[in-house]
C-alpha atoms as a printed R data frame, in Angstrom:
    type eleno elety resid chain resno       x       y       z
1   ATOM     1    CA   MET     A     1  14.396  59.664   9.981
2   ATOM     2    CA   LYS     A     2  17.213  56.727   9.903
3   ATOM     3    CA   GLN     A     3  14.325  54.751  12.211
4   ATOM     4    CA   VAL     A     4  11.963  55.165   9.182
5   ATOM     5    CA   GLN     A     5  14.623  54.115   6.744
6   ATOM     6    CA   ILE     A     6  14.941  51.135   8.329
7   ATOM     7    CA   SER     A     7  11.300  49.943   8.709
8   ATOM     8    CA   ARG     A     8  11.259  50.004   5.267
9   ATOM     9    CA   VAL     A     9  14.017  48.063   4.213
10  ATOM    10    CA   GLN     A    10  12.405  45.452   7.009
11  ATOM    11    CA   LEU     A    11   9.228  45.504   4.877
12  ATOM    12    CA   ARG     A    12  10.932  44.953   1.556
13  ATOM    13    CA   GLN     A    13  13.124  42.234   3.155
14  ATOM    14    CA   ALA     A    14   9.503  40.567   4.233
15  ATOM    15    CA   ALA     A    15   7.792  41.366   1.078
16  ATOM    16    CA   MET     A    16  10.787  39.339  -0.767
17  ATOM    17    CA   ALA     A    17  10.471  36.785   1.380
18  ATOM    18    CA   LEU     A    18   6.577  36.551   0.185
19  ATOM    19    CA   ALA     A    19   7.142  37.054  -3.215
20  ATOM    20    CA   VAL     A    20   9.575  34.081  -3.657
21  ATOM    21    CA   ALA     A    21   7.212  32.304  -1.844
22  ATOM    22    CA   GLY     A    22   4.640  33.188  -4.408
23  ATOM    23    CA   ALA     A    23   6.738  31.931  -7.154
24  ATOM    24    CA   MET     A    24   7.668  29.146  -5.453
25  ATOM    25    CA   SER     A    25   3.860  28.118  -4.700
26  ATOM    26    CA   ALA     A    26   4.356  26.853  -8.557
27  ATOM    27    CA   SER     A    27   7.065  24.399  -7.729
28  ATOM    28    CA   GLY     A    28   4.229  21.331  -6.768
29  ATOM    29    CA   SER     A    29   4.540  19.587 -10.100
30  ATOM    30    CA   ALA     A    30   1.605  19.937 -11.981
31  ATOM    31    CA   TRP     A    31   0.675  16.575 -12.131
32  ATOM    32    CA   ALA     A    32  -2.741  15.881 -14.386
33  ATOM    33    CA   CYS     A    33  -4.699  14.263 -11.262
34  ATOM    34    CA   ALA     A    34  -6.291  16.657  -9.021
35  ATOM    35    CA   THR     A    35  -4.337  15.428  -6.029
36  ATOM    36    CA   CYS     A    36  -0.837  14.741  -7.261
37  ATOM    37    CA   GLY     A    37   1.070  17.674  -6.457
38  ATOM    38    CA   CYS     A    38   2.163  19.398  -3.134
39  ATOM    39    CA   THR     A    39   0.312  23.002  -2.771
40  ATOM    40    CA   LEU     A    40   2.416  25.412  -0.387
41  ATOM    41    CA   SER     A    41   3.763  28.225  -0.506
42  ATOM    42    CA   LYS     A    42   6.737  26.535   1.358
43  ATOM    43    CA   ASP     A    43   8.924  29.888   1.184
44  ATOM    44    CA   TRP     A    44   6.893  32.001   3.276
45  ATOM    45    CA   LEU     A    45   8.566  31.292   7.147
46  ATOM    46    CA   GLY     A    46   8.872  34.459   8.897
47  ATOM    47    CA   GLY     A    47  10.671  38.602   8.237
48  ATOM    48    CA   GLN     A    48  13.797  36.546   8.741
49  ATOM    49    CA   ALA     A    49  13.232  33.766   6.018
50  ATOM    50    CA   LEU     A    50  15.942  34.963   3.632
51  ATOM    51    CA   GLY     A    51  17.558  37.564   5.461
52  ATOM    52    CA   SER     A    52  19.303  40.396   2.985
53  ATOM    53    CA   ALA     A    53  18.923  40.279  -0.589
54  ATOM    54    CA   GLY     A    54  20.957  37.590  -2.653
55  ATOM    55    CA   TRP     A    55  21.784  34.211  -3.276
56  ATOM    56    CA   SER     A    56  19.906  31.141  -1.510
57  ATOM    57    CA   VAL     A    57  19.673  27.448  -2.230
58  ATOM    58    CA   GLY     A    58  16.866  24.776  -0.764
59  ATOM    59    CA   LEU     A    59  16.339  21.312  -0.507
60  ATOM    60    CA   SER     A    60  12.715  19.942  -0.102
61  ATOM    61    CA   TYR     A    61  11.008  16.635   0.028
62  ATOM    62    CA   ASP     A    62   7.491  15.774  -0.256
63  ATOM    63    CA   VAL     A    63   5.461  12.435   0.197
64  ATOM    64    CA   ILE     A    64   2.412  12.038  -1.189
65  ATOM    65    CA   ASP     A    65   0.316   8.578  -0.694
66  ATOM    66    CA   GLN     A    66  -2.693   8.281  -2.349
67  ATOM    67    CA   ASN     A    67  -4.770   5.229  -1.742
68  ATOM    68    CA   GLN     A    68  -8.071   5.972  -1.196
69  ATOM    69    CA   PHE     A    69 -10.823   5.337  -3.862
70  ATOM    70    CA   HIS     A    70 -12.585   8.802  -4.162
71  ATOM    71    CA   GLN     A    71 -15.718  10.016  -6.070
72  ATOM    72    CA   GLY     A    72 -17.027  13.407  -6.558
73  ATOM    73    CA   SER     A    73 -16.772  14.434  -2.888
74  ATOM    74    CA   SER     A    74 -17.368  11.429  -1.453
75  ATOM    75    CA   ASN     A    75 -14.731   8.373  -0.556
76  ATOM    76    CA   ILE     A    76 -15.916   5.223  -1.498
77  ATOM    77    CA   SER     A    77 -14.388   1.636  -1.599
78  ATOM    78    CA   GLN     A    78 -12.395  -0.784  -3.904
79  ATOM    79    CA   GLY     A    79 -15.305  -2.888  -4.879
80  ATOM    80    CA   GLN     A    80 -17.364   0.163  -5.443
81  ATOM    81    CA   ALA     A    81 -14.638   1.501  -7.328
82  ATOM    82    CA   GLU     A    82 -14.784  -1.718  -9.783
83  ATOM    83    CA   GLN     A    83 -18.091  -1.256 -10.107
84  ATOM    84    CA   ILE     A    84 -18.043   2.297 -11.579
85  ATOM    85    CA   LEU     A    85 -15.063   1.576 -13.469
86  ATOM    86    CA   ASN     A    86 -16.480  -1.714 -15.261
87  ATOM    87    CA   GLY     A    87 -20.028   0.451 -16.439
88  ATOM    88    CA   GLY     A    88 -21.806  -0.957 -13.669
89  ATOM    89    CA   ARG     A    89 -21.061  -4.819 -14.454
90  ATOM    90    CA   ASN     A    90 -18.793  -7.277 -12.591
91  ATOM    91    CA   ALA     A    91 -17.721  -8.101 -16.104
92  ATOM    92    CA   ASN     A    92 -16.120  -5.525 -18.709
93  ATOM    93    CA   PRO     A    93 -15.233  -6.512 -21.883
94  ATOM    94    CA   SER     A    94 -13.076  -3.752 -22.305
95  ATOM    95    CA   GLY     A    95 -10.871  -4.567 -19.459
96  ATOM    96    CA   ASN     A    96 -10.638  -1.188 -17.922
97  ATOM    97    CA   GLU     A    97  -8.014  -0.980 -15.600
98  ATOM    98    CA   VAL     A    98  -8.007  -0.115 -11.723
99  ATOM    99    CA   GLU     A    99  -5.739   2.177 -10.042
100 ATOM   100    CA   THR     A   100  -4.869   1.091  -6.303
101 ATOM   101    CA   GLN     A   101  -2.050   2.913  -5.219
102 ATOM   102    CA   THR     A   102   0.103   6.252  -6.495
103 ATOM   103    CA   LEU     A   103   2.947   6.763  -3.944
104 ATOM   104    CA   THR     A   104   5.299   9.944  -5.001
105 ATOM   105    CA   ARG     A   105   8.411  10.946  -3.120
106 ATOM   106    CA   THR     A   106   9.773  14.263  -4.672
107 ATOM   107    CA   THR     A   107  13.250  16.088  -4.024
108 ATOM   108    CA   THR     A   108  13.417  19.286  -5.073
109 ATOM   109    CA   LEU     A   109  16.664  21.494  -5.759
110 ATOM   110    CA   ASN     A   110  16.053  25.126  -5.732
111 ATOM   111    CA   LEU     A   111  18.302  28.025  -6.065
112 ATOM   112    CA   ASP     A   112  17.194  31.515  -5.901
113 ATOM   113    CA   TYR     A   113  18.304  35.092  -6.485
114 ATOM   114    CA   ASN     A   114  16.689  38.247  -5.100
115 ATOM   115    CA   THR     A   115  16.692  42.178  -5.085
116 ATOM   116    CA   PRO     A   116  13.656  44.078  -2.833
117 ATOM   117    CA   GLU     A   117  12.183  44.759  -6.226
118 ATOM   118    CA   TRP     A   118  12.647  41.243  -8.328
119 ATOM   119    CA   GLY     A   119  14.057  37.864  -8.205
120 ATOM   120    CA   VAL     A   120  14.049  34.506  -9.828
121 ATOM   121    CA   SER     A   121  13.997  30.827  -8.762
122 ATOM   122    CA   VAL     A   122  14.938  27.922 -10.780
123 ATOM   123    CA   GLN     A   123  13.998  24.530  -9.480
124 ATOM   124    CA   LEU     A   124  14.908  21.014 -10.383
125 ATOM   125    CA   PRO     A   125  12.658  18.263  -8.951
126 ATOM   126    CA   ILE     A   126  13.840  14.419  -8.796
127 ATOM   127    CA   ILE     A   127  10.544  12.460  -8.462
128 ATOM   128    CA   TYR     A   128  10.152   8.837  -7.069
129 ATOM   129    CA   ARG     A   129   6.600   7.425  -8.046
130 ATOM   130    CA   TYR     A   130   5.402   3.816  -7.233
131 ATOM   131    CA   HIS     A   131   1.963   3.312  -9.073
132 ATOM   132    CA   THR     A   132  -0.279  -0.081  -8.951
133 ATOM   133    CA   THR     A   133  -3.136  -1.098 -11.079
134 ATOM   134    CA   TYR     A   134  -4.917  -4.030 -12.212
135 ATOM   135    CA   GLN     A   135  -7.437  -4.970 -14.605
136 ATOM   136    CA   VAL     A   136 -10.889  -6.580 -14.616
137 ATOM   137    CA   GLY     A   137 -12.745  -8.215 -17.057
138 ATOM   138    CA   LEU     A   138 -14.642 -11.269 -18.222
139 ATOM   139    CA   GLY     A   139 -16.024 -12.192 -15.073
140 ATOM   140    CA   GLN     A   140 -13.184 -12.077 -12.963
141 ATOM   141    CA   THR     A   141 -12.751  -9.274 -10.059
142 ATOM   142    CA   ALA     A   142 -10.241  -8.120  -7.375
143 ATOM   143    CA   SER     A   143 -10.875 -11.046  -5.058
144 ATOM   144    CA   ASP     A   144  -9.654 -13.736  -7.766
145 ATOM   145    CA   ALA     A   145  -6.518 -15.088  -6.529
146 ATOM   146    CA   GLY     A   146  -4.910 -11.576  -7.830
147 ATOM   147    CA   VAL     A   147  -5.451 -13.005 -11.150
148 ATOM   148    CA   PHE     A   148  -7.855 -10.781 -13.746
149 ATOM   149    CA   GLN     A   149  -8.508 -11.297 -17.587
150 ATOM   150    CA   THR     A   150  -7.795  -8.808 -19.721
151 ATOM   151    CA   GLY     A   151 -10.157  -7.305 -22.617
152 ATOM   152    CA   ASN     A   152  -8.189  -9.633 -25.413
153 ATOM   153    CA   GLY     A   153  -8.800 -12.774 -22.494
154 ATOM   154    CA   GLY     A   154  -5.375 -12.892 -21.469
155 ATOM   155    CA   ALA     A   155  -4.814 -13.296 -17.514
156 ATOM   156    CA   GLU     A   156  -2.674 -11.041 -15.809
157 ATOM   157    CA   SER     A   157  -1.792 -10.117 -12.298
158 ATOM   158    CA   TYR     A   158  -1.089  -6.616 -10.877
159 ATOM   159    CA   ASN     A   159   0.795  -4.621 -12.942
160 ATOM   160    CA   PHE     A   160   3.180  -1.702 -11.358
161 ATOM   161    CA   SER     A   161   5.487   0.965 -12.358
162 ATOM   162    CA   GLN     A   162   8.179   1.998 -10.679
163 ATOM   163    CA   VAL     A   163  10.268   5.797 -11.656
164 ATOM   164    CA   ASN     A   164  13.026   7.618  -9.910
165 ATOM   165    CA   SER     A   165  13.540  10.051 -12.460
166 ATOM   166    CA   LEU     A   166  14.168  14.030 -13.268
167 ATOM   167    CA   GLY     A   167  10.765  16.191 -13.445
168 ATOM   168    CA   ASP     A   168   9.909  19.413 -15.156
169 ATOM   169    CA   MET     A   169  11.928  21.846 -14.509
170 ATOM   170    CA   ARG     A   170  10.808  25.484 -13.124
171 ATOM   171    CA   VAL     A   171  12.076  28.754 -13.895
172 ATOM   172    CA   VAL     A   172   9.739  31.230 -12.161
173 ATOM   173    CA   GLY     A   173  10.529  35.307 -11.647
174 ATOM   174    CA   ARG     A   174   8.624  37.846  -9.417
175 ATOM   175    CA   TYR     A   175   8.291  42.056  -9.734
176 ATOM   176    CA   ALA     A   176   7.156  43.903  -6.399
177 ATOM   177    CA   LEU     A   177   4.190  46.626  -7.609
178 ATOM   178    CA   ALA     A   178   4.471  48.344  -4.426
179 ATOM   179    CA   GLU     A   179   7.217  50.810  -3.556
180 ATOM   180    CA   ASP     A   180   7.564  48.795  -0.021
181 ATOM   181    CA   GLY     A   181   6.885  45.652  -2.338
182 ATOM   182    CA   THR     A   182   3.493  44.099  -0.639
183 ATOM   183    CA   TYR     A   183   2.366  43.828  -3.776
184 ATOM   184    CA   GLY     A   184   3.539  42.068  -7.044
185 ATOM   185    CA   VAL     A   185   3.353  39.843  -9.966
186 ATOM   186    CA   THR     A   186   5.288  36.158 -10.769
187 ATOM   187    CA   PHE     A   187   5.466  34.489 -13.838
188 ATOM   188    CA   GLY     A   188   7.458  31.858 -15.133
189 ATOM   189    CA   VAL     A   189   7.618  28.611 -17.293
190 ATOM   190    CA   LYS     A   190   7.576  25.287 -16.674
191 ATOM   191    CA   LEU     A   191   9.857  23.171 -19.087
192 ATOM   192    CA   PRO     A   192   9.460  19.408 -20.439
193 ATOM   193    CA   THR     A   193  12.509  18.104 -19.135
194 ATOM   194    CA   GLY     A   194  11.098  14.994 -17.038
195 ATOM   195    CA   ILE     A   195  10.452  11.534 -18.364
196 ATOM   196    CA   THR     A   196   7.001  10.522 -20.663
197 ATOM   197    CA   THR     A   197   7.598   7.278 -21.557
198 ATOM   198    CA   GLY     A   198   7.910   5.261 -18.219
199 ATOM   199    CA   PRO     A   199   6.614   1.659 -18.804
200 ATOM   200    CA   PHE     A   200   4.637  -0.584 -16.497
201 ATOM   201    CA   SER     A   201   6.749  -3.333 -15.311
202 ATOM   202    CA   GLY     A   202   3.877  -6.154 -14.445
203 ATOM   203    CA   ALA     A   203   2.694  -8.511 -16.277
204 ATOM   204    CA   ALA     A   204   0.834  -6.597 -18.682
205 ATOM   205    CA   GLY     A   205   3.495  -4.054 -19.764
206 ATOM   206    CA   GLY     A   206   2.642  -1.070 -21.647
207 ATOM   207    CA   THR     A   207   3.313   2.580 -21.232
208 ATOM   208    CA   VAL     A   208   2.596   4.131 -18.103
209 ATOM   209    CA   ASP     A   209  -0.761   6.989 -18.642
210 ATOM   210    CA   PRO     A   210   0.552  10.451 -19.406
211 ATOM   211    CA   SER     A   211  -0.708  12.084 -16.036
212 ATOM   212    CA   LEU     A   212   1.606   9.730 -14.264
213 ATOM   213    CA   GLN     A   213   4.454   9.874 -16.141
214 ATOM   214    CA   ALA     A   214   7.585  12.177 -14.119
215 ATOM   215    CA   GLY     A   215   6.565  14.461 -16.935
216 ATOM   216    CA   THR     A   216   3.782  16.316 -18.813
217 ATOM   217    CA   GLY     A   217   5.584  16.609 -21.684
218 ATOM   218    CA   SER     A   218   3.943  20.273 -22.171
219 ATOM   219    CA   THR     A   219   5.802  23.718 -22.081
220 ATOM   220    CA   ASP     A   220   3.566  25.643 -19.723
221 ATOM   221    CA   VAL     A   221   3.541  29.285 -18.725
222 ATOM   222    CA   LEU     A   222   2.746  30.653 -15.453
223 ATOM   223    CA   LEU     A   223   1.447  33.906 -14.160
224 ATOM   224    CA   GLY     A   224   0.508  34.886 -10.533
225 ATOM   225    CA   ALA     A   225   0.243  37.976  -7.997
226 ATOM   226    CA   TYR     A   226   0.672  38.145  -4.183
227 ATOM   227    CA   TYR     A   227   0.036  40.833  -1.347
228 ATOM   228    CA   THR     A   228   1.403  40.482   2.048
229 ATOM   229    CA   GLY     A   229   0.922  42.327   5.577
230 ATOM   230    CA   GLN     A   230   2.149  42.368   8.913
231 ATOM   231    CA   LYS     A   231   1.016  43.516  12.445
232 ATOM   232    CA   ASP     A   232   2.788  43.286  15.313
233 ATOM   233    CA   ALA     A   233   3.749  39.711  15.815
234 ATOM   234    CA   LEU     A   234   1.330  38.237  13.118
235 ATOM   235    CA   GLY     A   235   2.056  38.467   9.402
236 ATOM   236    CA   TRP     A   236   0.024  37.048   5.891
237 ATOM   237    CA   PHE     A   237  -0.025  36.388   2.893
238 ATOM   238    CA   THR     A   238  -2.036  35.791   0.018
239 ATOM   239    CA   GLN     A   239  -0.668  34.796  -3.788
240 ATOM   240    CA   ALA     A   240  -2.231  32.747  -6.578
241 ATOM   241    CA   THR     A   241  -0.983  31.010  -9.798
242 ATOM   242    CA   TRP     A   242  -2.392  29.988 -12.861
243 ATOM   243    CA   GLN     A   243  -0.669  27.528 -15.272
244 ATOM   244    CA   HIS     A   244  -1.591  27.014 -18.707
245 ATOM   245    CA   ALA     A   245   0.543  24.227 -21.133
246 ATOM   246    CA   LEU     A   246   1.483  25.711 -24.034
247 ATOM   247    CA   ALA     A   247   2.416  23.255 -26.421
248 ATOM   248    CA   SER     A   248   2.020  19.762 -25.714
249 ATOM   249    CA   GLN     A   249   2.796  16.107 -27.190
250 ATOM   250    CA   ALA     A   250   1.485  12.702 -27.915
251 ATOM   251    CA   GLY     A   251  -2.228  13.614 -27.860
252 ATOM   252    CA   TYR     A   252  -2.167  14.520 -24.372
253 ATOM   253    CA   THR     A   253  -2.020  17.953 -23.003
254 ATOM   254    CA   PRO     A   254  -2.680  18.659 -18.880
255 ATOM   255    CA   GLY     A   255  -5.582  20.897 -17.899
256 ATOM   256    CA   ASP     A   256  -4.977  24.329 -16.481
257 ATOM   257    CA   ALA     A   257  -4.558  24.670 -13.202
258 ATOM   258    CA   LEU     A   258  -5.275  27.308 -10.727
259 ATOM   259    CA   ASN     A   259  -3.166  27.259  -7.013
260 ATOM   260    CA   THR     A   260  -4.513  29.915  -4.729
261 ATOM   261    CA   ASN     A   261  -2.946  30.105  -0.934
262 ATOM   262    CA   LEU     A   262  -3.853  32.009   1.984
263 ATOM   263    CA   GLY     A   263  -1.179  31.854   5.336
264 ATOM   264    CA   LEU     A   264  -0.554  33.062   8.390
265 ATOM   265    CA   ARG     A   265   2.700  33.300  10.692
266 ATOM   266    CA   TYR     A   266   3.124  34.561  14.495
267 ATOM   267    CA   THR     A   267   6.754  35.607  15.175
268 ATOM   268    CA   GLY     A   268   6.005  36.464  18.928
269 ATOM   269    CA   LEU     A   269   6.561  32.748  20.134
270 ATOM   270    CA   SER     A   270  10.786  32.903  19.948
271 ATOM   271    CA   ASP     A   271  13.376  34.352  18.236
272 ATOM   272    CA   THR     A   272  13.849  30.935  16.557
273 ATOM   273    CA   VAL     A   273  10.697  28.974  16.195
274 ATOM   274    CA   THR     A   274   7.517  30.657  13.856
275 ATOM   275    CA   PRO     A   275   4.112  28.429  13.976
276 ATOM   276    CA   LEU     A   276   2.667  28.552  10.522
277 ATOM   277    CA   VAL     A   277  -0.855  27.664   8.743
278 ATOM   278    CA   GLN     A   278  -1.861  27.799   5.460
279 ATOM   279    CA   ILE     A   279  -5.356  27.224   3.549
280 ATOM   280    CA   ASN     A   280  -4.628  25.954  -0.033
281 ATOM   281    CA   TYR     A   281  -7.003  25.606  -2.512
282 ATOM   282    CA   VAL     A   282  -6.414  24.038  -5.580
283 ATOM   283    CA   HIS     A   283  -8.798  23.532  -8.930
284 ATOM   284    CA   ARG     A   284  -7.479  21.725 -11.982
285 ATOM   285    CA   ASN     A   285  -9.517  21.050 -14.942
286 ATOM   286    CA   THR     A   286  -9.691  17.972 -17.070
287 ATOM   287    CA   ASP     A   287  -6.655  16.813 -19.388
288 ATOM   288    CA   SER     A   288  -7.668  16.618 -23.182
289 ATOM   289    CA   GLY     A   289  -6.048  14.821 -26.086
290 ATOM   290    CA   PHE     A   290  -6.696  10.986 -26.435
291 ATOM   291    CA   ASN     A   291  -4.288   9.668 -24.551
292 ATOM   292    CA   ALA     A   292  -6.016  11.118 -21.315
293 ATOM   293    CA   SER     A   293  -7.284   9.324 -18.433
294 ATOM   294    CA   HIS     A   294 -11.368   8.017 -18.607
295 ATOM   295    CA   GLU     A   295 -13.480   5.799 -17.606
296 ATOM   296    CA   PHE     A   296 -15.573   3.057 -19.429
297 ATOM   297    CA   ASP     A   297 -18.159   5.554 -20.468
298 ATOM   298    CA   GLY     A   298 -15.932   8.519 -21.229
299 ATOM   299    CA   THR     A   299 -16.267  10.170 -17.965
300 ATOM   300    CA   PRO     A   300 -12.745  12.070 -17.339
301 ATOM   301    CA   GLN     A   301 -10.211  10.809 -14.634
302 ATOM   302    CA   THR     A   302  -8.442  13.965 -14.064
303 ATOM   303    CA   GLY     A   303  -9.071  17.514 -12.641
304 ATOM   304    CA   GLY     A   304 -11.147  18.388  -9.495
305 ATOM   305    CA   ASN     A   305 -11.160  21.279  -6.629
306 ATOM   306    CA   LEU     A   306  -9.714  20.801  -3.573
307 ATOM   307    CA   ILE     A   307  -8.816  22.499  -0.192
308 ATOM   308    CA   TYR     A   308  -6.285  21.707   2.206
309 ATOM   309    CA   LEU     A   309  -5.577  22.832   5.888
310 ATOM   310    CA   ALA     A   310  -1.778  22.910   6.330
311 ATOM   311    CA   PRO     A   311  -0.285  23.880   9.663
312 ATOM   312    CA   GLY     A   312   3.264  23.955   9.816
313 ATOM   313    CA   VAL     A   313   6.363  25.920  11.998
314 ATOM   314    CA   SER     A   314   9.688  26.853  10.774
315 ATOM   315    CA   ALA     A   315  13.109  27.184  12.463
316 ATOM   316    CA   ILE     A   316  16.192  29.117  12.487
317 ATOM   317    CA   LEU     A   317  19.006  26.363  12.381
318 ATOM   318    CA   GLY     A   318  22.130  28.627  12.613
319 ATOM   319    CA   ASN     A   319  24.701  29.558  10.086
320 ATOM   320    CA   GLY     A   320  22.516  31.088   8.021
321 ATOM   321    CA   PHE     A   321  20.200  27.526   7.581
322 ATOM   322    CA   ARG     A   322  16.578  27.720   8.301
323 ATOM   323    CA   GLY     A   323  14.352  24.876   8.442
324 ATOM   324    CA   TYR     A   324  10.221  23.894   7.999
325 ATOM   325    CA   ALA     A   325   7.790  21.147   8.156
326 ATOM   326    CA   TYR     A   326   3.936  20.739   7.118
327 ATOM   327    CA   VAL     A   327   1.375  18.781   6.843
328 ATOM   328    CA   GLN     A   328  -1.817  19.114   4.600
329 ATOM   329    CA   ILE     A   329  -4.501  17.919   5.584
330 ATOM   330    CA   PRO     A   330  -7.313  17.377   3.150
331 ATOM   331    CA   VAL     A   331 -10.693  19.291   4.487
332 ATOM   332    CA   TYR     A   332 -12.621  19.091   1.002
333 ATOM   333    CA   GLN     A   333 -12.008  16.916  -2.185
334 ATOM   334    CA   ASN     A   334 -14.055  17.107  -5.451
335 ATOM   335    CA   VAL     A   335 -12.505  15.294  -7.895
336 ATOM   336    CA   ASN     A   336 -13.746  13.902 -11.363
337 ATOM   337    CA   GLY     A   337 -14.644  10.424 -11.807
338 ATOM   338    CA   VAL     A   338 -12.813   8.054  -9.796
339 ATOM   339    CA   GLN     A   339  -9.917   8.834  -8.460
340 ATOM   340    CA   LEU     A   340  -7.106   8.101  -5.838
341 ATOM   341    CA   THR     A   341  -6.699  10.794  -2.956
342 ATOM   342    CA   ALA     A   342  -3.828  10.966  -0.125
343 ATOM   343    CA   LYS     A   343  -5.315  11.474   3.284
344 ATOM   344    CA   GLU     A   344  -2.377  14.034   4.048
345 ATOM   345    CA   ILE     A   345   0.361  15.114   2.538
346 ATOM   346    CA   PHE     A   346   3.891  16.313   4.100
347 ATOM   347    CA   SER     A   347   6.470  18.574   3.038
348 ATOM   348    CA   LEU     A   348   9.993  19.132   4.841
349 ATOM   349    CA   GLY     A   349  12.761  21.143   3.865
350 ATOM   350    CA   ILE     A   350  15.584  23.491   4.287
351 ATOM   351    CA   ARG     A   351  17.087  26.348   3.239
352 ATOM   352    CA   LYS     A   352  20.464  28.001   3.605
353 ATOM   353    CA   SER     A   353  20.913  32.322   2.795
354 ATOM   354    CA   PHE     A   354  24.109  33.892   1.808
């Protein structure tokens, strides 16, 4: 009888680790472009991940460098992007902008409390983002010595923005529906704590597009479900999270997002190191409102479908600390309009359990 009780406790602890992962999977900020956020379930690190019920604190760091022009499911050149964004012409009387890079570094502080049946997580991101763009118009192209004509006839050089700011905070809960904790639901809210009025710093000035701000300005609901299993040294999980904006502002509403993850771990390699792998699927709807990003002909420049393969590893560091590292590699990208995508996404993290 005692042996059965121990086994049940171990199952609950493993399920608790997954449940928190399900809640934490929404921690990548849901910026409106298709590829702006990390989509990993970062805390699914193995049966030892969180130990017994109680408090834990974590710090994660994600790097996303979007510098590849993408249309639909194909990579395109900068010249092709200019032609598309200019309505097929070399000159664009409207001065439609061409984005060249979006570099995002996100540091997220996580504070969690868990029992075998339920848990809550608070996630507070600090976002550094560097974004460059220029406008092509009135016969000027990107090869014209870095100087371009705006739609009103004025000349401008590359325009850029740089922000280092608090992002949108999330509060996420989970509840186990199964007696052994192997499946359950997650639920939460994203609050509009991030700035939404960051300006450009280049010659043209103005306010950066809403989809590139540190915050979306919206209050969002987060709903999800999870399931986990284990056989010998091989563990697995699957989870899905849906995000929907309940309230927005300034003529901009981010599109709904569905994030689905499938993960495997192998705990038979050693007592301290656990190999990990995830497959991440992201579907984002287009943004709405007069401030949503569109091309010259009205084609949306937000939303899409993406699939990532994410190998990783976690390790016990001692004294209640555990670290992890992942790299997300895109294996399928199909975006709306012309967007910048990343060739890979890097994620590092450390967690302390009490």
